[in-house]
BAFI-3210 file (N, C-alpha, C; in Angstrom, 3 decimals, decimal comma, padded with zeros to 6 digits):
// residues 262
n [1|2|3|4|5|6|7|8|9|10|11|12|13|14|15|16|17|18|19|20|21|22|23|24|25|26|27|28|29|30|31|32|33|34|35|36|37|38|39|40|41|42|43|44|45|46|47|48|49|50|51|52|53|54|55|56|57|58|59|60|61|62|63|64|65|66|67|68|69|70|71|72|73|74|75|76|77|78|79|80|81|82|83|84|85|86|87|88|89|90|91|92|93|94|95|96|97|98|99|100|101|102|103|104|105|106|107|108|109|110|111|112|113|114|115|116|117|118|119|120|121|122|123|124|125|126|127|128|129|130|131|132|133|134|135|136|137|138|139|140|141|142|143|144|145|146|147|148|149|150|151|152|153|154|155|156|157|158|159|160|161|162|163|164|165|166|167|168|169|170|171|172|173|174|175|176|177|178|179|180|181|182|183|184|185|186|187|188|189|190|191|192|193|194|195|196|197|198|199|200|201|202|203|204|205|206|207|208|209|210|211|212|213|214|215|216|217|218|219|220|221|222|223|224|225|226|227|228|229|230|231|232|233|234|235|236|237|238|239|240|241|242|243|244|245|246|247|248|249|250|251|252|253|254|255|256|257|258|259|260|261|262]
n.u [-001,779|-001,699|-004,029|-003,398|-001,235|-002,550|-004,318|-002,537|-001,195|-003,276|-003,940|-001,533|-001,292|-003,218|-001,999|000,502|-000,174|000,525|000,478|-001,223|000,290|002,895|003,071|003,640|006,182|009,256|012,020|013,731|012,942|010,633|007,598|006,822|005,018|002,761|003,835|003,494|001,122|000,011|001,649|002,350|004,520|005,917|006,732|008,509|008,292|009,392|007,258|004,790|006,316|006,228|007,158|006,087|003,496|004,066|005,486|003,597|001,546|002,931|003,376|000,751|000,168|002,096|001,300|-001,123|-000,245|000,748|003,414|004,533|003,477|004,854|007,457|007,321|006,770|009,136|010,919|009,701|008,271|005,555|002,795|002,985|002,438|000,167|-001,246|-003,519|-004,289|-004,070|-004,278|-004,337|-003,419|-001,227|-001,707|-002,859|-000,599|001,421|002,030|003,494|005,608|008,763|012,244|014,637|017,008|016,745|017,384|017,600|016,864|017,976|017,966|020,631|021,012|018,834|018,078|015,764|015,055|016,721|020,160|023,761|025,653|028,407|029,545|027,500|024,032|021,176|017,993|014,497|013,248|015,071|014,775|012,060|011,841|013,532|012,146|010,011|011,263|012,412|010,155|009,245|011,248|013,461|016,668|018,565|019,896|021,363|021,338|022,753|021,068|020,098|017,055|015,579|016,365|015,191|013,465|015,093|017,120|015,646|014,747|017,188|017,894|019,463|018,431|015,783|013,636|012,537|012,808|010,737|009,577|008,281|004,868|004,400|006,214|005,372|004,716|002,874|004,239|005,334|004,931|003,448|003,656|001,136|000,583|002,814|003,639|002,549|003,159|003,981|005,375|006,997|007,745|010,426|011,804|014,234|013,144|013,590|013,948|013,147|011,625|008,541|006,395|005,466|005,862|007,880|010,192|010,858|013,296|015,195|017,400|016,918|017,161|017,501|017,329|019,199|017,752|015,164|014,711|012,932|010,479|010,579|010,477|007,915|006,423|007,016|006,497|006,786|009,506|010,694|010,513|012,487|015,759|017,983|018,856|020,121|021,679|021,710|023,269|021,952|019,364|020,283|022,485|021,048|019,485|021,585|022,748|020,742|020,874|023,377|022,925|023,302|021,315|018,030|015,665|014,230|013,229|011,438|010,452|007,445|007,545|010,279|010,692|009,182|010,792|013,079|011,915|010,949]
n.v [-080,529|-078,751|-079,415|-081,995|-081,437|-079,922|-081,793|-083,658|-082,011|-081,243|-083,647|-084,218|-082,044|-082,492|-084,384|-083,328|-080,910|-078,515|-075,265|-074,789|-073,501|-074,067|-076,699|-078,073|-077,191|-075,871|-074,417|-075,176|-077,661|-080,145|-081,829|-084,696|-086,843|-088,832|-091,765|-093,923|-095,118|-093,266|-093,078|-093,158|-091,651|-092,734|-092,670|-095,137|-097,448|-099,642|-102,364|-101,730|-099,895|-097,060|-094,713|-094,261|-093,251|-090,741|-089,366|-089,325|-087,792|-085,382|-084,695|-084,118|-081,877|-080,026|-079,878|-078,577|-076,076|-075,059|-075,433|-077,498|-076,882|-074,532|-075,574|-077,414|-075,661|-074,254|-076,236|-077,374|-075,474|-075,399|-076,452|-079,730|-081,443|-083,426|-083,743|-084,367|-081,816|-081,326|-079,507|-080,252|-082,807|-083,794|-083,529|-085,704|-087,258|-085,941|-086,209|-088,558|-088,364|-089,260|-088,244|-088,288|-089,551|-089,881|-092,155|-091,796|-093,262|-092,563|-092,338|-091,409|-091,107|-090,067|-087,446|-084,754|-085,474|-086,568|-086,130|-085,760|-082,897|-080,812|-082,349|-082,705|-083,542|-083,060|-081,997|-082,487|-084,503|-084,601|-082,068|-082,244|-084,352|-083,228|-080,940|-082,265|-083,743|-081,601|-080,224|-082,130|-082,035|-083,665|-085,177|-085,871|-088,254|-089,006|-091,708|-093,245|-095,228|-097,830|-097,445|-099,655|-101,492|-100,814|-102,132|-104,184|-102,731|-101,474|-103,705|-104,677|-102,819|-100,704|-098,293|-096,061|-095,005|-094,959|-092,953|-091,849|-094,250|-096,151|-096,575|-099,063|-100,687|-101,134|-103,042|-105,359|-105,957|-103,775|-100,434|-097,376|-093,900|-091,366|-090,902|-088,635|-087,445|-087,549|-089,147|-089,751|-091,521|-089,871|-088,914|-086,964|-084,203|-081,902|-078,538|-077,119|-078,989|-081,322|-083,315|-083,864|-085,461|-088,796|-090,574|-089,313|-090,245|-092,560|-094,741|-093,259|-092,221|-093,060|-091,982|-093,378|-094,030|-096,526|-097,587|-097,317|-099,085|-101,273|-099,979|-098,762|-101,034|-101,885|-101,221|-102,774|-102,679|-099,985|-099,656|-101,266|-099,684|-097,851|-096,541|-096,933|-097,480|-095,663|-095,979|-094,325|-093,506|-091,954|-089,421|-086,820|-087,156|-088,147|-085,987|-084,324|-085,738|-085,442|-082,673|-082,442|-083,570|-086,251|-088,061|-088,320|-088,098|-088,598|-090,823|-090,070|-089,387|-087,564|-085,765|-085,288|-084,165|-081,832|-080,413|-079,824|-078,309|-076,014]
n.w [078,841|080,938|082,300|083,223|084,942|086,874|087,982|089,106|090,954|092,664|093,921|095,241|096,944|098,852|100,341|101,059|102,171|101,037|099,480|096,329|094,268|095,048|094,803|092,370|091,668|093,038|094,763|092,765|091,952|090,691|091,283|089,713|089,605|091,610|093,397|095,219|097,701|100,645|103,851|107,399|109,927|113,016|116,565|118,215|120,971|123,648|124,457|126,840|128,255|130,223|129,320|126,860|127,447|128,648|126,630|124,564|125,753|126,116|123,451|122,653|124,230|123,299|120,661|120,970|121,665|119,365|118,879|117,325|114,845|114,204|114,146|112,019|109,903|109,788|108,888|106,609|105,263|105,427|107,537|108,267|110,256|111,982|114,662|117,210|119,369|122,931|125,615|128,265|128,552|129,954|132,642|134,280|134,632|135,921|138,665|139,125|137,374|136,237|136,713|134,175|131,701|128,197|125,662|122,291|119,261|116,047|112,499|110,791|108,108|106,995|105,952|105,587|108,151|110,142|110,667|110,417|111,138|111,130|113,155|114,955|115,766|113,715|112,337|111,511|113,116|115,210|116,350|117,022|118,995|120,841|121,684|122,923|125,024|126,326|127,248|129,071|130,864|130,678|130,118|127,113|124,866|121,750|119,461|116,817|114,411|112,087|110,614|109,916|111,748|114,119|115,971|116,884|118,149|120,175|121,689|122,531|124,347|123,691|122,894|123,954|122,628|119,202|116,388|113,637|112,626|110,053|108,972|107,797|109,080|111,631|114,612|116,607|118,853|119,999|121,383|120,177|119,354|118,600|115,071|113,568|111,235|107,866|104,820|101,334|098,527|095,848|092,453|091,378|089,592|088,131|088,026|085,693|083,737|081,044|082,020|082,776|083,255|084,262|082,118|080,764|081,806|080,580|079,435|080,712|083,457|086,785|090,128|093,389|096,901|098,670|100,767|099,887|097,861|097,824|097,753|095,233|093,567|093,877|091,768|089,187|086,499|085,811|086,498|084,591|082,347|082,573|081,764|083,382|086,853|089,537|092,636|095,779|098,933|100,809|101,383|100,943|099,227|097,120|096,112|095,441|093,348|091,459|091,092|089,891|087,488|087,118|087,291|085,860|087,152|090,445|093,097|095,928|099,335|099,981|102,069|102,343|099,836|100,153|101,935|100,362|098,395|099,540]
ca.u [-000,775|-002,078|-005,015|-002,691|-000,476|-003,492|-004,825|-001,463|-000,941|-004,389|-003,806|-000,369|-001,497|-003,992|-001,073|001,578|-000,714|001,238|-000,360|-001,226|001,378|004,166|002,980|004,265|007,598|009,764|013,391|014,440|012,492|009,253|006,991|006,362|003,849|002,720|004,368|002,885|000,156|000,556|001,907|002,667|005,694|005,604|007,800|008,331|008,712|009,229|005,908|004,534|007,158|005,402|007,702|005,102|002,423|004,566|005,825|002,342|000,878|003,709|003,096|-000,571|000,271|002,859|000,468|-002,129|000,407|001,246|004,865|004,854|003,146|005,986|008,607|007,113|006,888|010,569|011,609|009,059|007,585|004,130|002,537|002,699|002,189|-001,262|-001,444|-004,627|-003,793|-004,802|-003,465|-004,411|-003,098|-000,167|-002,119|-002,979|000,687|002,423|002,376|004,516|006,549|010,142|013,348|015,415|017,575|016,137|018,249|016,733|017,430|017,697|018,685|021,305|021,039|017,473|017,897|015,979|014,489|017,838|021,442|024,892|026,233|029,447|029,782|026,330|022,815|020,203|016,882|013,155|013,024|015,936|014,111|010,777|012,031|014,178|011,049|009,241|012,040|012,545|008,895|009,165|012,364|014,335|017,867|018,418|021,068|021,026|022,050|022,509|020,624|019,411|015,662|015,098|016,751|014,653|012,936|016,246|017,797|014,780|014,779|018,523|018,080|020,396|017,668|014,490|012,634|013,039|012,087|010,423|009,272|007,213|003,643|004,516|007,118|004,837|004,493|002,083|005,158|005,841|003,963|003,750|003,025|000,265|001,306|003,137|003,781|002,041|003,931|003,902|006,520|006,737|008,826|010,867|012,805|014,596|012,033|013,925|014,200|012,040|010,907|007,338|005,411|006,081|006,277|009,114|011,330|011,103|014,655|016,058|018,031|016,225|017,914|016,733|018,201|019,251|016,682|013,860|014,690|011,699|009,385|010,708|010,092|006,483|005,880|008,022|006,170|007,439|010,957|011,118|010,562|013,644|017,024|018,839|018,590|021,337|021,366|022,468|023,255|021,047|018,537|021,080|023,222|020,059|019,178|022,815|022,891|019,794|021,416|024,543|022,500|023,690|020,045|017,003|014,613|014,479|012,099|011,661|009,288|006,872|008,018|011,631|010,521|008,696|011,949|013,938|011,155|010,435]
ca.v [-080,749|-077,942|-080,172|-083,074|-080,867|-079,505|-082,986|-084,199|-081,095|-081,281|-084,866|-084,106|-081,021|-083,089|-085,137|-082,479|-079,687|-077,394|-074,482|-075,315|-072,951|-074,641|-078,148|-078,614|-076,864|-074,982|-074,716|-075,750|-079,028|-080,337|-083,126|-085,206|-087,704|-089,693|-093,095|-094,953|-094,617|-092,557|-093,775|-092,223|-091,864|-092,884|-092,914|-096,492|-097,699|-101,014|-102,665|-101,558|-098,845|-095,883|-093,614|-094,057|-092,386|-089,385|-088,740|-089,081|-086,659|-084,180|-084,376|-083,508|-080,542|-079,178|-079,658|-077,576|-074,764|-074,733|-075,606|-078,361|-076,147|-073,646|-076,402|-077,936|-074,557|-073,970|-077,276|-077,772|-074,352|-075,515|-077,374|-081,091|-082,231|-083,555|-084,378|-083,753|-081,113|-081,393|-078,732|-080,843|-084,232|-084,175|-083,341|-086,944|-087,946|-085,078|-086,607|-089,608|-088,213|-089,431|-087,509|-089,303|-089,320|-090,724|-092,446|-091,727|-093,823|-091,807|-092,766|-090,184|-091,031|-089,711|-086,004|-083,773|-085,916|-086,645|-086,235|-085,208|-081,695|-080,226|-083,216|-082,803|-084,069|-082,047|-082,532|-082,285|-085,437|-084,198|-080,940|-082,687|-085,067|-082,298|-080,169|-083,147|-084,000|-080,324|-079,986|-083,080|-081,800|-084,826|-085,120|-086,651|-088,729|-089,539|-092,943|-093,541|-096,579|-098,055|-097,491|-101,021|-102,264|-100,121|-103,079|-104,887|-101,791|-101,305|-104,934|-104,822|-101,787|-099,672|-097,048|-096,047|-094,709|-094,884|-091,935|-092,011|-095,629|-096,107|-097,312|-100,443|-101,438|-101,252|-104,397|-105,425|-106,207|-102,496|-099,345|-096,289|-092,594|-091,019|-090,520|-087,216|-086,973|-088,450|-088,931|-090,743|-091,414|-089,112|-088,779|-085,559|-083,820|-080,495|-077,772|-076,638|-080,097|-081,736|-084,396|-083,230|-086,491|-090,108|-091,168|-088,660|-090,970|-093,767|-094,810|-092,331|-092,712|-092,676|-092,133|-093,833|-094,451|-097,975|-097,939|-097,262|-099,988|-102,070|-099,105|-098,625|-102,259|-102,145|-101,019|-103,314|-102,251|-098,688|-099,860|-101,855|-098,653|-096,995|-096,925|-097,440|-097,002|-095,399|-095,973|-093,430|-093,970|-091,153|-088,479|-085,666|-087,578|-088,343|-084,686|-083,814|-086,418|-084,787|-081,344|-082,573|-084,149|-087,659|-088,773|-087,473|-087,948|-089,372|-091,269|-089,539|-089,145|-086,239|-084,899|-084,887|-083,251|-080,553|-079,732|-079,306|-077,413|-074,847]
ca.w [079,876|082,093|083,043|083,906|086,048|087,895|088,651|089,930|092,063|093,602|094,720|096,108|097,974|099,933|101,177|101,552|102,751|100,440|098,611|094,973|093,460|095,456|094,741|091,171|091,618|094,069|095,127|091,628|091,731|090,266|091,530|088,428|089,768|092,786|093,101|096,070|098,668|101,788|105,103|108,473|110,762|114,432|117,528|118,749|122,352|124,104|124,901|128,261|128,842|130,480|128,526|125,798|127,944|128,877|125,351|123,848|126,392|125,801|122,053|122,582|124,816|122,389|119,477|121,330|121,763|118,022|118,800|116,189|113,619|113,942|113,805|110,671|108,954|109,672|108,124|105,357|104,637|105,741|108,630|107,852|111,464|112,251|115,967|117,936|120,542|124,203|126,558|129,608|128,454|130,879|134,036|135,070|134,734|136,546|140,028|139,162|136,248|136,716|136,091|133,486|130,384|127,179|124,526|121,118|118,045|114,825|111,299|110,358|106,644|106,614|105,862|106,649|109,427|111,087|109,972|111,158|110,562|111,997|114,299|115,823|115,159|113,309|111,571|112,056|114,219|116,319|117,002|117,580|120,258|121,777|122,265|123,803|126,236|127,021|127,961|130,179|131,770|130,593|129,294|125,888|124,146|120,434|119,153|115,397|114,079|110,825|111,029|109,714|112,931|115,294|116,949|117,462|119,052|121,341|122,489|123,109|125,363|123,230|122,791|124,635|121,600|117,832|115,635|112,209|112,240|109,052|109,286|107,328|109,953|112,981|115,096|117,841|119,962|120,486|121,496|119,252|119,528|117,468|113,853|113,610|109,859|106,834|103,607|100,287|097,631|094,627|091,485|091,377|088,590|088,180|087,466|084,359|082,825|080,186|082,704|083,311|083,571|084,479|080,845|080,318|082,364|079,795|078,917|081,453|084,675|088,017|091,365|094,554|097,997|098,890|101,696|099,216|096,710|097,853|097,314|093,784|092,871|094,005|090,419|088,269|085,143|085,634|086,551|083,312|081,306|082,818|081,156|084,458|088,214|090,303|094,066|096,646|100,322|101,640|100,630|100,529|098,039|096,062|095,513|094,836|092,060|090,563|090,798|089,008|086,221|087,036|087,113|085,260|088,150|091,658|093,911|097,266|100,182|099,770|103,153|101,946|098,698|100,682|102,517|099,296|097,537|100,277]
c.u [-001,111|-003,071|-004,356|-001,936|-001,403|-004,015|-003,773|-001,226|-002,044|-004,286|-002,653|-000,578|-002,328|-003,089|-000,060|001,082|000,054|000,269|-000,190|-000,055|002,711|004,203|003,732|005,751|007,957|011,180|014,201|014,008|011,020|008,785|006,344|005,064|003,904|003,275|003,713|001,952|000,808|000,757|002,367|003,947|005,286|006,881|007,508|008,934|008,647|007,818|005,791|005,384|006,317|005,947|006,740|003,997|002,880|004,852|004,552|001,609|001,597|003,471|001,756|-000,559|000,983|002,101|-000,580|-001,545|000,962|002,761|005,254|004,528|004,306|007,214|008,496|007,283|008,351|011,262|011,035|008,317|006,090|003,963|002,139|002,389|000,698|-001,470|-002,570|-004,121|-004,691|-003,932|-003,420|-003,977|-002,090|-000,618|-002,256|-001,652|001,730|002,910|003,496|005,480|007,978|011,085|014,255|016,100|016,925|017,147|017,373|017,466|017,000|018,540|019,318|021,503|019,729|017,241|016,590|015,443|015,568|019,125|022,526|025,428|027,194|029,636|028,613|025,123|021,832|019,073|015,554|012,899|013,864|015,295|012,818|010,962|012,736|013,137|010,273|009,985|012,268|011,303|008,792|010,277|013,362|015,572|017,710|019,780|020,606|021,943|021,744|022,124|020,231|017,945|015,061|015,395|016,183|014,182|014,073|016,937|016,973|014,859|016,119|018,778|019,048|019,726|016,366|013,350|013,323|012,173|011,826|010,249|008,106|006,019|003,766|005,370|006,572|004,524|003,690|002,956|005,708|004,692|004,416|003,019|001,936|001,129|001,588|003,414|003,177|002,729|003,568|005,132|006,098|007,966|009,146|011,890|013,230|013,498|012,323|014,144|012,963|011,234|009,702|006,245|006,136|006,618|007,554|010,355|011,632|012,506|015,640|016,607|017,307|017,128|017,001|017,717|018,141|018,078|015,318|013,767|013,393|010,504|009,404|010,135|008,665|005,779|006,923|007,762|006,830|008,959|011,473|011,157|011,804|014,867|017,953|018,392|019,929|020,954|022,296|022,309|022,281|020,331|019,319|021,856|022,284|019,759|020,423|023,049|021,949|020,313|022,565|024,175|022,903|022,465|019,040|015,851|014,964|013,159|012,371|010,347|008,764|007,284|009,433|011,559|010,078|009,847|012,799|013,230|010,706|011,187]
c.v [-079,956|-078,698|-081,298|-082,553|-080,490|-080,700|-083,558|-083,330|-081,164|-082,495|-084,754|-083,100|-081,556|-083,830|-084,221|-081,279|-078,472|-076,585|-074,936|-074,805|-073,583|-076,138|-078,714|-078,325|-075,905|-075,384|-075,323|-077,165|-079,059|-081,729|-083,584|-085,994|-088,367|-091,060|-094,193|-094,301|-094,010|-093,480|-092,768|-092,618|-091,850|-092,917|-094,261|-096,621|-099,201|-101,212|-102,503|-100,509|-097,583|-094,622|-093,258|-093,094|-090,938|-088,661|-088,412|-087,875|-085,346|-083,745|-083,659|-082,086|-079,583|-078,904|-078,586|-076,174|-074,284|-074,816|-076,417|-077,699|-075,243|-074,431|-076,924|-076,847|-074,187|-074,963|-077,503|-076,651|-074,330|-076,462|-078,744|-081,997|-082,236|-084,374|-083,639|-083,127|-081,287|-080,730|-079,353|-082,305|-084,690|-084,191|-084,639|-087,650|-087,175|-085,605|-087,635|-089,541|-088,318|-088,405|-088,540|-088,748|-090,304|-090,911|-092,641|-092,276|-093,014|-092,362|-091,534|-090,109|-090,467|-088,202|-085,703|-084,206|-085,996|-086,873|-085,609|-083,993|-081,094|-081,032|-083,366|-083,315|-082,946|-082,741|-082,292|-083,206|-085,085|-083,037|-081,370|-083,358|-084,186|-081,405|-081,013|-083,382|-082,717|-079,992|-080,879|-082,879|-082,943|-084,531|-086,049|-087,016|-089,279|-090,710|-093,308|-095,004|-096,633|-098,245|-098,874|-101,908|-101,675|-101,097|-103,836|-103,999|-101,550|-102,524|-105,138|-103,809|-100,706|-098,305|-097,198|-095,780|-094,713|-093,908|-092,401|-093,464|-095,593|-096,966|-098,789|-101,310|-101,632|-102,705|-104,346|-105,676|-104,922|-101,504|-098,193|-095,006|-092,416|-090,703|-089,023|-086,614|-088,012|-088,107|-089,973|-090,581|-090,732|-089,156|-087,304|-085,353|-082,382|-079,701|-077,273|-077,735|-080,411|-082,871|-083,781|-084,217|-087,823|-090,711|-090,539|-089,391|-092,264|-093,714|-093,921|-092,996|-092,166|-092,922|-092,544|-094,199|-095,969|-098,412|-098,008|-098,173|-100,797|-101,254|-098,973|-099,837|-102,712|-101,965|-101,463|-102,885|-100,902|-098,856|-100,396|-100,846|-097,776|-097,483|-097,536|-096,845|-096,833|-095,258|-095,018|-093,874|-093,194|-090,112|-087,262|-085,985|-087,751|-087,028|-084,061|-084,455|-085,816|-083,415|-081,412|-083,161|-085,600|-088,552|-087,791|-087,202|-088,791|-089,788|-090,828|-089,446|-087,735|-085,258|-084,403|-083,891|-081,883|-079,739|-079,074|-078,294|-076,132|-073,574]
c.w [081,139|082,964|083,831|085,115|087,198|088,684|089,595|091,151|093,104|094,509|095,706|097,217|099,131|100,889|101,836|102,334|102,288|099,609|097,164|094,155|093,796|095,280|093,550|091,125|092,735|094,412|094,013|091,292|091,324|090,690|090,237|088,579|091,141|092,401|093,930|097,071|099,890|102,985|106,132|109,198|112,230|115,260|118,176|120,138|122,641|124,654|126,412|128,944|129,009|129,811|127,391|126,236|128,080|127,559|124,572|124,435|126,077|124,356|121,915|123,141|123,859|121,098|119,750|121,386|120,427|117,898|117,570|114,859|113,221|113,503|112,376|109,623|108,733|108,750|106,729|104,643|104,879|106,919|108,088|109,040|111,762|113,520|116,679|119,221|121,748|125,257|127,955|129,638|129,504|132,337|134,821|135,334|135,531|137,888|140,079|137,981|136,766|136,087|135,429|132,254|129,418|126,044|123,292|119,903|116,832|113,685|110,662|108,847|106,097|106,635|105,104|108,009|110,500|110,305|110,840|110,423|111,579|113,284|115,247|115,064|114,855|112,560|112,257|113,247|115,440|117,076|117,683|118,930|121,289|122,447|123,275|125,112|127,034|127,824|129,196|131,206|131,790|129,754|128,101|125,320|122,807|120,104|117,705|115,175|112,601|111,194|110,846|110,919|114,218|116,371|117,647|118,492|120,315|122,253|123,174|124,221|124,965|123,143|123,575|123,661|120,245|117,061|114,204|111,790|111,254|109,459|108,919|108,250|111,356|113,326|116,389|119,066|120,567|120,626|120,609|119,650|118,481|116,240|113,904|112,240|108,924|105,517|102,566|099,401|096,334|093,729|091,332|090,262|088,854|087,477|086,056|083,340|081,990|080,820|083,423|083,673|083,707|083,183|080,301|080,810|081,608|079,180|079,651|082,717|085,901|089,209|092,507|095,652|098,132|099,771|101,020|097,999|096,660|097,385|095,801|093,066|093,174|092,660|089,393|086,827|084,847|085,586|085,214|082,167|081,441|082,057|082,179|085,785|088,918|091,770|094,815|098,093|101,192|100,782|100,156|099,254|096,844|095,348|094,880|093,475|091,023|090,145|089,793|087,646|086,048|086,866|086,537|086,215|089,355|092,287|095,334|098,021|099,926|100,869|102,840|100,802|099,179|101,259|101,422|098,417|098,229|099,903]
res [x|x|x|x|x|x|x|x|x|x|x|x|x|x|x|x|x|x|x|x|x|x|x|x|x|x|x|x|x|x|x|x|x|x|x|x|x|x|x|x|x|x|x|x|x|x|x|x|x|x|x|x|x|x|x|x|x|x|x|x|x|x|x|x|x|x|x|x|x|x|x|x|x|x|x|x|x|x|x|x|x|x|x|x|x|x|x|x|x|x|x|x|x|x|x|x|x|x|x|x|x|x|x|x|x|x|x|x|x|x|x|x|x|x|x|x|x|x|x|x|x|x|x|x|x|x|x|x|x|x|x|x|x|x|x|x|x|x|x|x|x|x|x|x|x|x|x|x|x|x|x|x|x|x|x|x|x|x|x|x|x|x|x|x|x|x|x|x|x|x|x|x|x|x|x|x|x|x|x|x|x|x|x|x|x|x|x|x|x|x|x|x|x|x|x|x|x|x|x|x|x|x|x|x|x|x|x|x|x|x|x|x|x|x|x|x|x|x|x|x|x|x|x|x|x|x|x|x|x|x|x|x|x|x|x|x|x|x|x|x|x|x|x|x|x|x|x|x|x|x|x|x|x|x|x|x|x|x|x|x|x|x]
***
């Protein structure tokens, strides 16, 4: 079993950029196994909107200053941001940089990326875009969306940018920032439970968010081994269900898992 755990951890650490000791367990949770291939998160813009150029350049400048490294470490315990830094990326754009407010679409069910706390918005994506707009000297408004409707909201003019658009949802009809986070789906259990490998979930109850149902059913053979599946509305409720013992394991993004395991 030690050999199996080591193999699983080594693969996950390449994705999560977590130290080996923190890969299998942490924060009361254990990564049981990988579930699906990796994918990246992007910021989406309307096609041809020069906002794309300014935000991308600002991201490169902030990456060069290690601002994003510090932000990621705060949220996830390690640097999971992989943006190529360029301290001079903004220089060609400074002369005609406009003053403006930016309306940012965020999915507030996607903790820790974006969520509502005490009547305000919080999360890694909220901080990320706030740093970017702060650097550009722009005001910012947040607009709650369902991330699946990001393109509709952009086309309707309700938002100027959409955060955390998955790689699989990208379209040639829109422009995108460089990928700022890479993640994959993993199976997670409580670190003190007997669920130590995928096969341990046979006949057990798995928790998954409604938004990730399609991801779960990419492996119908695995789903058919489960006793039952319980759906939750958001990631916070998902981990709470695991804590209460309502489910034996959960399916979650490795980035989300990193937040709860730090």
